[in-house]
Structure formats: structure tokens, C-alpha cells
DSSP file (Angstrom, degrees, kcal/mol; ACC not computed):
  #  RESIDUE AA STRUCTURE BP1 BP2  ACC     N-H-->O    O-->H-N    N-H-->O    O-->H-N    TCO  KAPPA ALPHA  PHI   PSI    X-CA   Y-CA   Z-CA
    1    1 A M              0   0    0      0, 0.0    92,-3.0     0, 0.0     2,-0.4   0.000 360.0 360.0 360.0 148.1   49.3   -8.9   27.5
    2    2 A L  E     -AB  56  92A   0     54,-2.9    54,-2.6    90,-0.2     2,-0.4  -0.969 360.0-155.7-122.2 131.4   50.9   -9.6   30.8
    3    3 A L  E     -AB  55  91A   0     88,-3.2    88,-2.8    -2,-0.4     2,-0.4  -0.900  10.0-164.9-104.9 133.3   54.6   -9.5   31.6
    4    4 A V  E     -AB  54  90A   0     50,-3.1    50,-2.7    -2,-0.4     2,-0.5  -0.976   7.7-171.1-120.5 130.9   55.9  -11.5   34.5
    5    5 A I  E     -AB  53  89A   0     84,-2.6    84,-2.9    -2,-0.4     2,-0.5  -0.971   7.9-172.3-119.5 113.3   59.4  -11.1   36.1
    6    6 A A  E     -AB  52  88A   0     46,-2.4    46,-2.8    -2,-0.5     2,-0.5  -0.931   4.6-162.6-109.5 123.2   60.2  -13.7   38.7
    7    7 A R  E     -AB  51  87A   0     80,-3.4    80,-2.5    -2,-0.5     2,-0.4  -0.920   8.2-171.0-110.1 122.4   63.4  -13.2   40.6
    8    8 A Y  E     -AB  50  86A   0     42,-3.1    42,-2.5    -2,-0.5     2,-0.6  -0.909  16.7-163.3-113.3 138.1   64.8  -16.2   42.5
    9    9 A T  E     -AB  49  85A   0     76,-2.3    75,-3.5    -2,-0.4    76,-1.5  -0.973  26.1-143.2-113.5 112.4   67.7  -16.3   45.0
   10   10 A I  E     - B   0  83A   0     38,-3.4    73,-0.3    -2,-0.6     5,-0.1  -0.509  20.7-105.8 -78.7 138.7   68.7  -20.0   45.2
   11   11 A S    >   -     0   0    0     71,-2.6     3,-2.4    -2,-0.2     4,-0.2  -0.347  49.2 -89.5 -60.7 141.9   69.7  -21.4   48.5
   12   12 A A  T 3  S+     0   0    0      1,-0.3    -1,-0.1     2,-0.2    -3,-0.0  -0.274 114.5  17.7 -55.5 133.2   73.5  -21.9   48.8
   13   13 A G  T 3  S+     0   0    0     -3,-0.1    -1,-0.3     1,-0.0     4,-0.1   0.348 109.4  82.2  85.9  -5.4   74.5  -25.4   47.6
   14   14 A R    <>  +     0   0    0     -3,-2.4     4,-2.1    68,-0.1     5,-0.2   0.308  56.1 105.9-109.8   6.2   71.1  -25.9   45.7
   15   15 A E  H  > S+     0   0    0     -4,-0.2     4,-2.9     1,-0.2     5,-0.2   0.917  79.7  46.2 -55.1 -51.9   72.1  -24.0   42.5
   16   16 A E  H  > S+     0   0    0      1,-0.2     4,-1.7     2,-0.2    -1,-0.2   0.852 110.2  55.0 -64.5 -34.2   72.6  -27.0   40.3
   17   17 A E  H  > S+     0   0    0      2,-0.2     4,-0.7     1,-0.2    -1,-0.2   0.939 113.8  40.0 -63.0 -47.1   69.3  -28.6   41.5
   18   18 A V  H >X S+     0   0    0     -4,-2.1     4,-1.3     1,-0.2     3,-1.1   0.928 113.6  53.5 -69.0 -45.0   67.3  -25.6   40.6
   19   19 A L  H 3< S+     0   0    0     -4,-2.9    -1,-0.2     1,-0.3    -2,-0.2   0.824 104.1  57.1 -61.3 -30.4   69.1  -24.9   37.4
   20   20 A A  H 3< S+     0   0    0     -4,-1.7     4,-0.4    -5,-0.2    -1,-0.3   0.765 107.4  48.8 -70.6 -24.8   68.4  -28.4   36.2
   21   21 A L  H <X S+     0   0    0     -3,-1.1     4,-2.1    -4,-0.7     3,-0.3   0.739  93.9  75.2 -85.3 -25.1   64.7  -27.9   36.6
   22   22 A L  H  X S+     0   0    0     -4,-1.3     4,-2.7     1,-0.2     5,-0.2   0.859  89.0  55.0 -63.8 -39.6   64.4  -24.6   34.7
   23   23 A P  H  > S+     0   0    0      0, 0.0     4,-2.5     0, 0.0    -1,-0.2   0.909 111.0  46.3 -61.4 -38.6   64.7  -26.0   31.2
   24   24 A E  H  > S+     0   0    0     -4,-0.4     4,-2.9    -3,-0.3     5,-0.3   0.911 111.8  51.3 -67.9 -40.8   61.8  -28.3   31.8
   25   25 A L  H  X S+     0   0    0     -4,-2.1     4,-2.5     2,-0.2     5,-0.2   0.933 112.9  45.7 -59.9 -45.6   59.8  -25.6   33.3
   26   26 A A  H  X S+     0   0    0     -4,-2.7     4,-2.2     2,-0.2    -2,-0.2   0.931 113.9  48.5 -63.2 -46.1   60.4  -23.3   30.3
   27   27 A R  H  X S+     0   0    0     -4,-2.5     4,-0.6    -5,-0.2    -2,-0.2   0.936 115.1  43.7 -61.2 -48.2   59.7  -26.1   27.8
   28   28 A Q  H >< S+     0   0    0     -4,-2.9     3,-1.0     1,-0.2     4,-0.3   0.905 113.0  52.1 -64.4 -41.8   56.4  -27.1   29.5
   29   29 A S  H >< S+     0   0    0     -4,-2.5     3,-1.6    -5,-0.3    -1,-0.2   0.873 102.5  59.1 -64.3 -37.6   55.3  -23.5   30.0
   30   30 A R  H 3< S+     0   0    0     -4,-2.2    -1,-0.3     1,-0.3    -2,-0.2   0.687  97.3  62.3 -66.5 -16.9   55.9  -22.7   26.3
   31   31 A T  T << S+     0   0    0     -3,-1.0    -1,-0.3    -4,-0.6    -2,-0.2   0.596  77.7 108.1 -83.4 -10.2   53.4  -25.4   25.4
   32   32 A E  S X  S-     0   0    0     -3,-1.6     3,-1.6    -4,-0.3    33,-0.0  -0.451  78.4-124.3 -68.5 139.4   50.6  -23.5   27.2
   33   33 A P  T 3  S+     0   0    0      0, 0.0    -1,-0.1     0, 0.0    28,-0.0   0.829 106.3  36.1 -56.9 -37.1   48.1  -22.0   24.7
   34   34 A D  T 3  S+     0   0    0     27,-0.1    23,-2.2    22,-0.0     2,-0.6   0.208  86.2 113.5-106.5  16.2   48.3  -18.4   26.0
   35   35 A N  E <   +C   56   0A   0     -3,-1.6    21,-0.2    21,-0.2     3,-0.1  -0.786  38.1 179.3 -85.1 125.0   52.0  -18.4   26.9
   36   36 A L  E     -     0   0A   0     19,-2.9     2,-0.3    -2,-0.6    20,-0.2   0.681  64.4  -6.7 -99.1 -22.9   53.8  -16.0   24.6
   37   37 A A  E     -C   55   0A   0     18,-1.4    18,-2.3    -8,-0.1    -1,-0.4  -0.948  50.6-176.1-169.2 150.2   57.3  -16.3   25.9
   38   38 A F  E     +C   54   0A   0     -2,-0.3     2,-0.3    16,-0.2    16,-0.2  -0.837  16.2 163.7-155.6 114.7   59.3  -17.9   28.7
   39   39 A E  E     -C   53   0A   0     14,-2.4    14,-2.7    -2,-0.3     2,-0.4  -0.982  20.0-154.5-134.2 144.8   63.0  -17.4   29.3
   40   40 A A  E     -C   52   0A   0     -2,-0.3     2,-0.4    12,-0.2    12,-0.2  -0.965  13.1-174.3-120.5 137.6   65.3  -18.1   32.3
   41   41 A F  E     -C   51   0A   0     10,-2.7    10,-2.8    -2,-0.4     2,-0.4  -0.991  15.8-144.7-134.6 139.0   68.5  -16.2   32.9
   42   42 A R  E     -C   50   0A   0     -2,-0.4     8,-0.2     8,-0.2     2,-0.2  -0.867  31.1-112.3-101.4 135.1   71.3  -16.6   35.5
   43   43 A N        -     0   0    0      6,-2.9     3,-0.2     3,-0.5     6,-0.2  -0.463  17.0-146.4 -66.8 130.2   73.0  -13.5   36.8
   44   44 A V  S    S+     0   0    0      1,-0.2     3,-0.2    -2,-0.2    -1,-0.1   0.715  98.4  43.2 -73.0 -19.8   76.6  -13.4   35.7
   45   45 A E  S    S+     0   0    0      1,-0.3     2,-0.3     4,-0.0    -1,-0.2   0.596 121.5  36.3-100.0 -13.5   77.7  -11.7   38.9
   46   46 A D    >   -     0   0    0     -3,-0.2     3,-2.3     3,-0.2    -3,-0.5  -0.835  63.3-165.1-142.9  99.6   75.7  -13.8   41.3
   47   47 A E  T 3  S+     0   0    0     -2,-0.3    -1,-0.1     1,-0.3    -3,-0.1   0.609  89.9  59.1 -66.0 -10.7   75.4  -17.5   40.5
   48   48 A R  T 3  S+     0   0    0    -39,-0.1   -38,-3.4    -6,-0.1     2,-0.5   0.492  89.9  88.5 -91.9  -4.2   72.5  -17.8   43.0
   49   49 A S  E <   +A    9   0A   0     -3,-2.3    -6,-2.9   -40,-0.2     2,-0.4  -0.844  51.6 171.8-104.1 126.8   70.4  -15.2   41.3
   50   50 A V  E     -AC   8  42A   0    -42,-2.5   -42,-3.1    -2,-0.5     2,-0.4  -0.971  14.3-160.5-131.1 144.2   68.0  -16.2   38.5
   51   51 A V  E     -AC   7  41A   0    -10,-2.8   -10,-2.7    -2,-0.4     2,-0.5  -0.992   4.0-157.1-125.9 137.0   65.3  -14.2   36.6
   52   52 A L  E     -AC   6  40A   0    -46,-2.8   -46,-2.4    -2,-0.4     2,-0.6  -0.949   4.7-161.4-109.1 129.7   62.5  -15.6   34.7
   53   53 A L  E     +AC   5  39A   0    -14,-2.7   -14,-2.4    -2,-0.5     2,-0.3  -0.960  19.8 172.2-112.8 119.5   60.9  -13.4   32.0
   54   54 A E  E     -AC   4  38A   0    -50,-2.7   -50,-3.1    -2,-0.6     2,-0.4  -0.942  18.6-162.8-130.6 146.7   57.4  -14.6   31.0
   55   55 A R  E     -AC   3  37A   0    -18,-2.3   -19,-2.9    -2,-0.3   -18,-1.4  -0.998   9.8-178.1-131.2 136.7   54.6  -13.2   28.8
   56   56 A Y  E     -AC   2  35A   0    -54,-2.6   -54,-2.9    -2,-0.4   -21,-0.2  -0.922  35.8-121.4-130.0 154.6   51.0  -14.3   28.8
   57   57 A A  S    S-     0   0    0    -23,-2.2     2,-0.3    -2,-0.3   -22,-0.1   0.791  89.7 -13.4 -65.9 -28.4   48.0  -13.3   26.7
   58   58 A S  S  > S-     0   0    0    -24,-0.2     4,-1.5   -57,-0.1   -56,-0.1  -0.958  72.4 -92.7-161.7 173.0   46.0  -12.2   29.8
   59   59 A R  H  > S+     0   0    0     -2,-0.3     4,-2.3     1,-0.2     5,-0.2   0.868 124.7  56.5 -64.3 -36.1   45.8  -12.3   33.6
   60   60 A E  H  > S+     0   0    0      1,-0.2     4,-2.5     2,-0.2    -1,-0.2   0.861 102.5  55.6 -63.2 -35.2   43.6  -15.4   33.2
   61   61 A S  H  > S+     0   0    0      2,-0.2     4,-2.2     1,-0.2    -1,-0.2   0.893 107.2  48.9 -64.0 -39.9   46.4  -17.0   31.2
   62   62 A L  H  X S+     0   0    0     -4,-1.5     4,-2.3     2,-0.2    -2,-0.2   0.918 110.4  50.7 -65.9 -43.1   48.8  -16.5   34.1
   63   63 A D  H  X S+     0   0    0     -4,-2.3     4,-0.9     1,-0.2    -2,-0.2   0.916 110.5  49.7 -59.1 -42.8   46.3  -17.9   36.6
   64   64 A A  H >< S+     0   0    0     -4,-2.5     3,-0.5     1,-0.2     4,-0.5   0.893 108.0  54.4 -63.1 -40.0   45.9  -21.0   34.3
   65   65 A H  H >< S+     0   0    0     -4,-2.2     3,-1.4     1,-0.2     6,-0.3   0.922 106.6  51.0 -58.5 -45.4   49.7  -21.3   34.1
   66   66 A R  H 3< S+     0   0    0     -4,-2.3    -1,-0.2     1,-0.3    -2,-0.2   0.701 108.5  53.2 -68.6 -18.5   49.9  -21.4   37.9
   67   67 A D  T << S+     0   0    0     -4,-0.9    -1,-0.3    -3,-0.5    -2,-0.2   0.497  84.5 112.0 -92.0  -5.2   47.3  -24.2   38.0
   68   68 A T  S <> S-     0   0    0     -3,-1.4     4,-2.2    -4,-0.5     5,-0.2  -0.321  75.7-122.7 -70.4 151.7   49.1  -26.5   35.6
   69   69 A P  H  > S+     0   0    0      0, 0.0     4,-2.8     0, 0.0     5,-0.2   0.878 112.1  54.3 -59.3 -37.6   50.5  -29.8   36.8
   70   70 A H  H  >>S+     0   0    0      2,-0.2     4,-2.8     1,-0.2     5,-0.5   0.884 108.1  48.8 -68.3 -36.0   54.0  -28.8   35.7
   71   71 A F  I  >>S+     0   0    0     -6,-0.3     5,-1.8     2,-0.2     4,-1.7   0.943 114.6  45.8 -64.8 -46.5   53.9  -25.5   37.6
   72   72 A Q  I  <>S+     0   0    0     -4,-2.2     5,-2.1     3,-0.2    -2,-0.2   0.928 119.1  41.1 -62.1 -45.3   52.8  -27.3   40.7
   73   73 A R  I  <5S+     0   0    0     -4,-2.8     5,-0.5    -5,-0.2    -2,-0.2   0.935 126.8  30.0 -70.1 -47.6   55.3  -30.1   40.4
   74   74 A L  I  <>S+     0   0    0     -4,-2.8     5,-2.3    -5,-0.2     4,-0.5   0.945 131.5  26.5 -81.9 -50.1   58.3  -28.1   39.3
   75   75 A V  I  <XS+     0   0    0     -4,-1.7     5,-3.0    -5,-0.5    -3,-0.2   0.976 128.3  34.8 -80.6 -58.6   57.8  -24.7   41.0
   76   76 A V  I   <S+     0   0    0     -5,-1.8    -3,-0.2     1,-0.2    -4,-0.2   0.933 129.5  31.0 -66.3 -47.1   55.7  -25.3   44.0
   77   77 A E  I   <S+     0   0    0     -5,-2.1    -1,-0.2    -6,-0.3    -3,-0.2   0.827 135.1  16.6 -84.2 -32.0   57.1  -28.7   45.0
   78   78 A Q  I   5S+     0   0    0     -4,-0.5     4,-0.3    -5,-0.5    -3,-0.2   0.820 124.5  38.6-114.0 -41.1   60.7  -28.6   43.8
   79   79 A I  I > <S+     0   0    0     -5,-2.3     3,-2.2     2,-0.2    -4,-0.2   0.968 109.7  53.4 -81.4 -53.5   62.0  -25.1   43.1
   80   80 A I  G > <S+     0   0    0     -5,-3.0     3,-1.8     1,-0.3    -1,-0.1   0.870 104.5  56.1 -53.6 -42.5   60.4  -22.9   45.9
   81   81 A P  G 3  S+     0   0    0      0, 0.0    -1,-0.3     0, 0.0    -2,-0.2   0.703 106.5  53.2 -63.5 -14.7   61.7  -25.2   48.7
   82   82 A R  G <  S+     0   0    0     -3,-2.2   -71,-2.6    -4,-0.3     2,-0.3   0.213  95.4  92.2-102.3  14.0   65.3  -24.6   47.3
   83   83 A L  E <   -B   10   0A   0     -3,-1.8   -73,-0.3   -73,-0.3     3,-0.1  -0.809  57.4-158.6-110.6 148.7   65.1  -20.8   47.3
   84   84 A D  E    S+     0   0A   0    -75,-3.5     2,-0.3     1,-0.3   -74,-0.2   0.766  86.9   1.5 -84.8 -33.5   66.1  -18.2   49.8
   85   85 A S  E     -B    9   0A   0    -76,-1.5   -76,-2.3     2,-0.0     2,-0.3  -0.996  55.8-167.8-153.6 156.1   63.7  -15.7   48.2
   86   86 A R  E     -B    8   0A   0     -2,-0.3     2,-0.5   -78,-0.2   -78,-0.2  -0.943   7.2-178.0-147.1 120.6   61.2  -15.4   45.4
   87   87 A V  E     -B    7   0A   0    -80,-2.5   -80,-3.4    -2,-0.3     2,-0.5  -0.987   6.1-167.9-122.5 125.5   59.8  -12.1   44.1
   88   88 A V  E     -B    6   0A   0     -2,-0.5     2,-0.4   -82,-0.2   -82,-0.2  -0.963   3.7-173.1-118.8 122.0   57.2  -12.2   41.3
   89   89 A E  E     -B    5   0A   0    -84,-2.9   -84,-2.6    -2,-0.5     2,-0.4  -0.915   4.5-162.2-112.8 138.7   56.3   -8.9   39.6
   90   90 A T  E     -B    4   0A   0     -2,-0.4     2,-0.4   -86,-0.2   -86,-0.2  -0.970   8.1-176.4-123.6 140.6   53.4   -8.6   37.0
   91   91 A Y  E     -B    3   0A   0    -88,-2.8   -88,-3.2    -2,-0.4     2,-0.4  -0.991  28.5-123.3-134.9 138.6   53.0   -5.8   34.5
   92   92 A D  E      B    2   0A   0     -2,-0.4   -90,-0.2   -90,-0.2   -34,-0.0  -0.671 360.0 360.0 -73.6 134.2   50.3   -5.0   32.0
   93   93 A A              0   0    0    -92,-3.0   -91,-0.2    -2,-0.4    -1,-0.1   0.383 360.0 360.0-120.4 360.0   52.1   -4.7   28.6
């Protein structure tokens, strides 16, 4: 199993735009066959800081997730351009 922690710092003034996309990203990601969990959390002390906690059955499952149309459309095309930073950590679990 693979654990992914994605940390986003949303660009100032773009918070609501990114936050509006996260529920669809979570919903779509949870439909993937080897997705075991997908949750998004906003930092209570920094409204521009978001963390995504994701679990996949394998590294190949994560690669497949990144190749999905919803990842490309939501993350690559819409979310990443609205971020100041994005750090993605992966762990064997």
C-alpha cells in the first residue's frame, strides 16, 4: 500500500476556487479501482494551506491515478496554476 500526502499552499485570493474543486477531485479519485482513501483538509490556522491524504494499493495505482482524465483536468489544468506551492510525499505503508 502507498500513502500520499500532498501539501498545497493556495495563491492569495484563489482559495475559494481551489476549495470548490477539491470535493470533485476526491469523489472522482475514490471511484478508481485501487484508490483506498482520499481526504482533503484545510488548515485551521492558515486558510491557504490544504493537505490531501490519499492511499493507493500500489505505486502503479498512483501512476494510474495521475493519468486519469479527472486528475489532468482538475489538478494539472485547474488546481496547480492556482497554487504558490505543491509538495507531494509518498510513503510505503
